[in-house]
Phi, psi and omega in degrees: 000129169296145180245132177241160174306138170297118181268112186297313182199134170229099180271139182279113182261324187205148175238133175312133179280052174251159170306132179244116168275113178274134180263327186201133177210155179202126174250003178060022188296326182261358187281124182242028172074020173235160177293331178296333188251005182293145180305144187295127173093346184274149172237123180245128170294335173206156191250125173198162175205160163254145190243000186255156176295338180301320187248029177237158178278186185308331188290349173119199192293156183095115167211163182276141183252103170281112185247359182217150180300147183059017173298130185245144169228140177231127179299162162289158181293145175228160179302146186279014172278350188299146174228354177218150170236136180237136176207162177236137173219159179210128169287135184242096183055035168279170179239187187282354178260339169296137182226172180219108183266129181246120182234148183242140184257129172263105185299328184286324185266351175061037190234138167267126179238148179292123176270316179193159170237120171274113181206117010273178179267135183290134177273005172247133180320128183221138176256127177246150170216136186224139175292141177259153179285155181294134175092010175286126183235353175205155179235154179231138178238130182228127181262125177251099187275128171266298177212155175085179185229176180226130184260139186228129182198174174048064179273136162207153180244123180231162177221156180257003177291136180265006181295146178285122173231015176261147189270144175288170186241120174271142181223130176287138167273125187080175187292157181283338176244130182220159182233146175217167180258150165311144172058039173229164176267127178280125181260108175285128174288350177084198186198154169256153175223136176232136177239140190300331186254310187282338184089221180277115178242029187296323178299341179261012181288133170251122176257132182229179196092167187217158177225124178266099188282352173265004182231129180296141180157175179249127191236157180233136182245136185241144185236130180212150179201155183222145177278184181299329179285359178084011179277123180270143182278153173298129184300135174239146191232153171230129178268125182246110181260128180266129174235169186284317178200164187282095173250003178270122183280159183297168178248122174257128175252125184284137163279155179072204183275129174222116007282168178261130183248139180205165176260156173311133178094353180278181179243129173282117176259116187285133182256347175082194178201173177237150176220135177229137181243149181296333176254318193273341183089220177283114179241031180296331170294345182269354180298135176254123179247134178220163183106157185223167181228123175269095190282356179266002177228130174297147179154184181247121174244160185245137169245127184255132175242123183226143180213147180236127187277181189280356178254011178085010182268128192248136175242138181229139169216150186252125167258121177274134171246116184267117175256117176258159167296160178298142175304146184104355180263148182307125175058024183262340186213152175304163175207163176297134177242336170218155181213128183227120169237102184286160183296320182214166176089189182247021182268061175276132177224144168229129180252138173243132182259144172254102178278358188271175179264018180244146163286145189238128177277102192278003170296346177273351183260147178221152180246136184245131175242126180246117192270115166065045176083012187289152168260348176246154192236156160262148192234136180242113176283141178259173183208177180086181179251134162256121195284147173313131182061017174251183175242159182240108178256134182235134178219171171294149182280356174252026178289171178304141169316327183298325184274321184307320180297330181270340192297140170266341167214143182239132181201142168301345178302334188270064168250036182284165178237180183293351182256005185257124176287153183227143181222133168251133195230145165241106186063238177257004176276125167274129181264322184201155173224137172246120186094195179234113183298129174092359176247125174262108187283358188102231172296324181191166164272145186213164174282177187303319184257009179068015179281336171240129187218158180265006178247142171057039190209156167253130180238133174247138183293134178292142186302332178295345187278123181242002184195155185277168176273108184266353173238143185304119182285158171284341171204147180244115168245111183298341181280350179293325185234358194230134174265136175271150177213171180308147172299140176067028175271107186268001191298329189264000186289144180079005187219046184286147177243144187221139172300166176302139183291149176256094184280356181296334180279344188266318193220142175304132171281105187279088178278348182203075181261103181269357182294150183058026169068016177221164181251142175223123185198153345280164177214097021286164182238151180224124176077298193225143181237131177238144177215148180210152179290140175277357177243124180296338181281343183275141168246134186280112179264353177175165182205156178221136157265120192241131170284176187292339176270004175097004177275129179281118182265326169222138179216127181217136174270152179225141177283104185291344184290345180278005183056055181264126171227023181220134177216141174236124187254135171277111175252026189285339177265008179257131181304141173301140181161202185249138191213166169254136177248129169250099181260130186249123176239148170230147172229196184285337184266323181193168178260142179226153178234142182228140176251136172226141173285125179232155178242123174248133183230000000 
């Protein structure tokens, strides 16, 4: 090791106004004092950092902290054309005996040589610059601690050498993965290459690799280029798959929400879709859309999207459009079914029940919290699927383990108390309110004798409640719709019970529906469903009852030669919900099929 004169301090007073090429720099912005966040290629004998501007360089918060004696930092390797090193250091409670050693590594000689020793270390942030010996490719910094620590920041290695050491960049034209057919010529779209000095050098790209167009398989093409200074670009590859024939249909992706939900009287807004084929590329403009939505009638409607590629492969996807009743109608929307506010701890819980016959996409819903009588809320957006007839449990993320394993959503949002109002919304529609928005009741809302209260108690919705409170009440008495249980009683979660829905407020009872040439009654139906043709020449030859997911629940053929045009079906074993009736009739001329939306309760 060479020995150089002790340097007491070398303060950077001025820097020559020449072009400086930065070969390596680090300001420790992303360093979090762990091995996983260490700069690439750097070595730290121990990990520590300062995060305040007080102990960081001009670049801002975060610096490396030399906190123990003999702590070493070795930089990543840099080009041997380097001629200067610049860095910022500051002694934090150091004394006159603490020192900082800088060594430089000569890659050709394989030796570490002393560059300088800083003693004492300034307690005010100071920028240093030192000239490097020719052939230096790495630096080592060692802190010899007497007392205190050392902050290290804003490191860079520069050169006045104007030589080109920046590699060109190759960019593929077209996709990185392509497909072609056997016994055809694969036309490679190629690639481009740009260099910071030489400009466009696309013509110098060398492509290697091969494709056997007569053999099914996967092949790789390699693209390489170097600039005039000899800097090689990072290699780029393209995967080419040779197949016998195009048997792969396009892929259609729906834009917007699927399923799409709306209320009666609303407007269905078509969001469209995109289509891409493995051979033909973008087929979005070729998509055919069919189907319609009757926004005046509740039900499930289907919009079909179809596209065919040049090889005749067809893809089809369906968007379901759910038309619901307006909020406040029996069994039309989810509502709060359980509320838990424990005496202590974070096991706050809200349960939401789905009384409908539909699975519900909860990403369309949100929970609002009104704290201490506030009229503005904090909002928790929901997600996931709430099954038909199922529950959706939301709790604090520090809740009891019993609750956490059941929860659909965990969030620190659930730090409510007995005097905080809650509201469930779908878009701009209010579906249910717990408490009274805008009122601070003190510790809680309670009934007249305070035996039922919203604080330190578990409340479960009465089975007779089939829809939520959609208007802010003038007063809130929890006993009106809720039963009380001990605080932190989790035994009822996930098992809400509700009485039979009153669909009479939701849907007209079709006692005489003459559309589509047949009558259906009653609708909604209990135990039995009857239907008959309005044309005496028609005979009912078969029917199906189909659930909203498309599964056939009941299917029966009828011998129409018996001149049957009336049928009564036992539906006692069918779960209450929403269904479609597919009725087939036959006469002397033709067979016809009719569909009708029905409700079974």
